[in-house]
C-alpha positions as CSV (number, residue, x, y, z in Angstrom):
1,X,127.9,-228.0,62.4
2,X,125.2,-224.3,63.3
3,X,125.6,-221.0,63.4
4,X,124.4,-218.9,65.5
5,X,122.3,-216.2,64.0
6,X,122.5,-212.9,66.3
7,X,120.0,-210.6,66.8
8,X,119.3,-206.9,65.3
9,X,120.5,-205.6,68.9
10,X,123.4,-208.5,69.0
11,X,124.5,-206.5,66.1
12,X,124.3,-203.0,66.5
13,X,125.4,-204.1,69.8
14,X,129.1,-205.0,67.9
15,X,128.7,-202.3,65.7
16,X,129.1,-199.3,68.7
17,X,132.4,-201.4,69.9
18,X,134.0,-201.0,66.6
19,X,136.2,-198.2,66.3
20,X,135.1,-195.9,63.3
21,X,137.9,-195.1,61.1
22,X,138.4,-195.2,57.3
23,X,140.7,-198.3,57.7
24,X,137.7,-200.4,59.2
25,X,135.2,-202.3,57.6
26,X,132.3,-204.6,58.9
27,X,130.7,-207.0,56.6
28,X,128.1,-209.9,57.2
29,X,129.9,-213.4,57.8
30,X,127.8,-216.3,57.0
31,X,125.5,-214.2,58.7
32,X,127.3,-213.0,61.4
33,X,129.6,-209.6,61.1
34,X,133.2,-209.4,60.8
35,X,135.4,-206.6,61.7
36,X,138.2,-206.0,59.4
37,X,141.3,-203.8,59.0
38,X,143.8,-204.1,56.0
39,X,141.6,-207.2,54.5
40,X,142.3,-209.3,58.5
41,X,139.9,-209.3,60.7
42,X,140.3,-208.3,64.2
43,X,136.7,-208.5,65.7
44,X,134.0,-210.8,64.3
45,X,130.1,-211.6,66.2
46,X,129.2,-215.7,66.3
47,X,125.8,-215.4,67.7
48,X,125.5,-212.7,70.6
49,X,129.1,-213.2,71.6
50,X,132.2,-210.7,70.2
51,X,135.5,-212.2,69.5
52,X,138.9,-210.7,69.1
53,X,142.3,-211.7,67.7
54,X,144.3,-209.2,70.8
55,X,147.8,-209.1,71.0
56,X,150.4,-212.6,73.2
57,X,150.2,-210.3,76.0
58,X,146.2,-208.9,76.0
59,X,145.0,-212.1,75.4
60,X,146.7,-213.6,78.7
61,X,145.5,-210.9,80.5
62,X,141.9,-211.5,79.9
63,X,142.1,-214.7,79.9
64,X,143.7,-213.7,83.5
65,X,141.0,-211.8,85.0
66,X,138.1,-213.0,83.0
67,X,136.2,-216.0,82.5
68,X,136.5,-216.5,78.7
69,X,136.5,-219.2,75.7
70,X,137.5,-220.0,72.3
71,X,135.7,-218.1,69.3
72,X,133.4,-220.0,67.4
73,X,132.0,-223.1,66.4
74,X,132.8,-225.2,69.7
75,X,133.7,-228.3,67.2
76,X,136.2,-225.5,65.5
77,X,136.8,-222.1,67.0
78,X,139.0,-220.0,65.4
79,X,142.9,-220.2,66.1
80,X,144.2,-216.6,68.0
81,X,140.9,-215.1,68.8
82,X,139.1,-214.9,72.0
83,X,135.4,-214.3,73.0
84,X,134.6,-211.8,75.2
85,X,133.3,-212.3,78.8
86,X,129.5,-213.1,78.6
87,X,129.2,-210.4,81.5
88,X,130.5,-207.7,79.5
89,X,127.4,-208.1,77.1
90,X,125.9,-204.8,78.9
91,X,129.0,-202.6,79.3
92,X,129.7,-201.4,76.1
93,X,132.7,-199.3,77.4
94,X,134.8,-202.2,78.4
95,X,134.1,-204.0,75.2
96,X,134.5,-201.2,73.2
97,X,138.2,-200.8,75.2
98,X,138.9,-204.3,74.0
99,X,137.9,-204.1,70.4
100,X,140.2,-201.2,70.4
101,X,142.8,-203.4,71.1
102,X,142.7,-205.8,68.6
103,X,142.4,-203.4,65.7
104,X,145.5,-202.3,67.3
105,X,147.0,-205.4,67.1
106,X,145.4,-206.5,63.9
107,X,146.6,-203.4,62.6
108,X,149.8,-204.0,62.9
109,X,149.7,-207.0,60.1
110,X,150.5,-206.5,56.7
111,X,147.6,-206.6,54.4
112,X,145.9,-209.2,53.8
113,X,146.6,-209.5,49.5
114,X,143.1,-210.2,47.9
115,X,142.0,-213.6,46.0
116,X,143.0,-214.2,42.7
117,X,139.4,-214.7,40.9
118,X,138.6,-218.6,40.2
119,X,139.0,-219.1,36.3
120,X,135.9,-220.0,35.0
121,X,135.2,-223.7,33.3
122,X,134.8,-223.4,29.7
123,X,131.6,-224.2,28.9
124,X,130.2,-227.4,26.8
């Protein structure tokens, strides 16, 4: 599976679309970026494409009115996430509006529990 790499402009466009909040964290993921609230990802960058995790109603509205695709690798898209339309790449306001909807949706989920550290095997 080939992982597309975002340009610095793609990364800046993504960061500028993510609402500023003390509860929001943007961090690298597999050479791309993810935006998280309470440990749950609400938006991601995959190459030049921004994907969001919307409520069912918002996702249906977006898909009914705009051309969208599943988010992530073509052979294994991320369940529950949808790409924002490619035509919005130069529309910062509309992109930010839908990223904010994703934040609002995912902020309602319970916080993700931190993973337990893996036990180290004894040295021989």
